[in-house]
N, C-alpha and C positions, 0 to 999 in steps of 0.2 A: 628422609634425609639419607643420602648415599655418600657419607663422608666418614673417613676413618677418624678415630679419636686423636691419633697423632697429627693428622692434617688440621683438625679443628683446634687442637691445643697450640700448635705452632702459629697458626693465623691469629689466634686470640692474643698471643704474647708478642707478636711482631706486627706493628702497624704498617710496615712497608709491604707486607704480603696482602694480596687481595682476599676477599671472602672465599672460603673453600668452594671449589666447583661442586655443584649438586646440592648446596645448602639452600633450603627454602624456608619461608616463613609459614605461618598457620594458614595463609590463603593460597599456598602453593607458588608464591612468587619468589624470585631470587632475593635472598635475605641480605642484600647489600647494605642499605642504610641501617636496618635493625641490627645487623651484625656489627657495624661500626659503633653503634651506641653501646652494645654489649661489651665490645672490646674496650671502649673508652672507660666504661664503668669498672671493668676489671683492673685496668691500668691505674685508675684513680684510687681504687681500694688498696692496691698493693703499695702505691706511693704513700698513702696515708698510714699504712701499716709500718712502713719503713720509718716515717717521721715519728710515729709513736714509739717505736723500738729504739730509736737513736736520737733522743731529744737534744743532746749536746751537739751532735753532728749537725742537726737541723739548725741550731742557733749559730754555729760556726759558719755554715755555708749560706744560710738564708733560705727562705721558703722556696723562692723561684728557682734558685740554683739546685736545690735538692730535688725538686720535681723533674728538672731536666736530667739530672744524674740518675734518678730513679728509673726513668725510661730506658736509659742505656744499661743499667744494671739488670733490669728485667729481661732484656734480650740476652745478656750474657749468662745470667744465672736465674733462669725461670724457677718457680716454685717446684720443689721436689716432694713436698708433703702437703696433703690437703688441709692440715692444721695450720692456721695463720701464724701461730706462735713460733713456728720454726722458720718462717720466711725471713731472710736477711742474714742467715748464718755465714754466708760468704762475703758479706758487705765489707768487713774490715780488710780482707785481702784485695777486694776490688778497689777500695780507696788507695791502698798502697801502690797498686799497679796502674792507676788511672793517670796518664801523663799530664793532662791539664791541671791536676792538683799536686803535681810534684813539688811545687813551692810551699805546700803545707804538709810536710812529711810526717807530722805527728797525728794526722787524722785517723789513719788506720789503727794506731795503738789506742787512741781515745775510743774509737768504735769498738775495739776489743774489750775495753772495760764495760761498755754498755751491753755487749753481747754476753759477757760473763755474768752480768747481773740478770739477764734474761734466763740464762741456764740455771743460775742460782734460784730464781723464783720458781722454776718448774722442777727443781730437784726434789728427791724424796725427803720426807720429814725424818728427823732424828732427835734423840734426847740429848741435850747438851751436858757436858761434864760439869760437875759442881765446882764452883770457883775455888773452894778450899781443899780440893782433892790432895794437893801436895802436902798439906798439913797433917794428913792421916797416913802418909807413907813413911816407912822407916828412913831416917835421915841419911843413913849410909847406903841406901839403895836408890835414892832419887835419881842419880845419874843413869841408872839402868832402866828407867821407865821408857816405855814405848807408847805412842799416842795413835789413836785413830781419828780421822777428820770427818766432819759432817759432809754429806754429799753436796751440800749447797755452798761449800767453801772452795775458793780457787785463789791462786797466786799468779800475778802478771808482772813481768819486768819490762821496762822500757828505757830507751835512751832519752825520753822526753818527760816533762813534768805532767804525767797523765792524771795523777790525782788532783793537782792544782788546777789543771784545765777543767776537769770535771766539776770540781767544787766551785770555781769561779763562775761557771755557767748555771749551776744548780742550787747553790746555797747563797742566800742573801747576805751581803757583807763580807763574803770570802775575799781574801786578798788576791792580787794579780799573781799569775803563775810565776814561779821562780825558774831561773835558767839552770835546771839540773835534771839529771835522770832520776826516775822514781819507780819504786816497786809498790804494788797494790795488793792488798788482801780483800777479796770479796766474800762477804758472809751474809747470812740471812737470819736475823733475829725475828721470830714470829713469822710475819708474811712479807716483810719488806727488805730486799737485798740492799746492801750498802758497800761502797768501797772504803777501804781504810788505808792510810799511808803507812807503809812498813818502815820501821827504823833501819839504820844502816846494818847490813848483814841479815836482815829479816827474811828476805826471799830465799837466801841460801839455807838459812836455819829451817824454815818451813818446808822447803823442798827436801831437805835431808830427813826431817821427821816423817814426811809423807812417803819416803822410800824405806821406811821402817828402821831407820837408825835410832839408837837410843838417845835420850835427852843429852847425855854427856857427849856422845859422838857428834850429834847435830850441833851442839854448842861449840865444840872444838872446830868443826868445819866452818861454821859461820865466823868465828873469831879469826881464823886464818885468812878468811876472805876479806874481812874488814876489821881494822883495829878498833873501830868505834862501836862494835857490836855490843849490845846491852841485853843480856839474857833475861833479866827481870822485866824489862820493857816489852820484849817479844812475848814472853809467857803471859803477861798481864793482858796484852792485846788479844791473844788467842783465846784466853778464858773469858774475857769480858764481851767478846763478840760471838761467843758460842760456836767457835770454829772447831772445837774438840768434842769428841763424844765418849771416848774411853781412854783409860790410862792403866797399863798393865806392866808387871815386872816379869 
């Protein structure tokens, strides 16, 4: 074979290109049909990987539509890593910019939730903070506590009901999505990542804690952003979902 890796890769990932010149099969013949079969198998595998990685998007778009979109995405964003678990990282942005789907503007943000769950699944393990940690802290020092977060935790904010859309498609009996903006906390208890709906001001609160503000500072920032902020509800969610790993004064 007298074909560069670059030419071979480009042809494999773009069905509009002919088989690379100089590529032959085991019999020394031009590898046209065999190459087409190989190229199709690669495209099918990547399409299936995308469907597995984004099950909610697959349900929202339908199997056939997703297959067509997968082919276009493959050309625009070919795999950059040999590990399949990384394929599709750019899919949320692709959905946001894909003109034929402009009438479904929430798709990119929903895909971002699923991508965050993938990152959470592959994130490093950590030991969760004990749920009663605050009970062992001096009462007059609690507002000065700083927290560290598990590598598997993330916060996402959206103008769309991203949690409701995810739940409606993935949880039996979940209600229809509400017409509201929503923030989501993604965490991983044991091996299975899950999204959790953050209460009002929750995303601001968590973001402040992640930027190393004290508990008191983060609570004040969140309360200023939303008058309905509930410190107790947010702390309970963070502790119960094992989003926190350490608490220090």
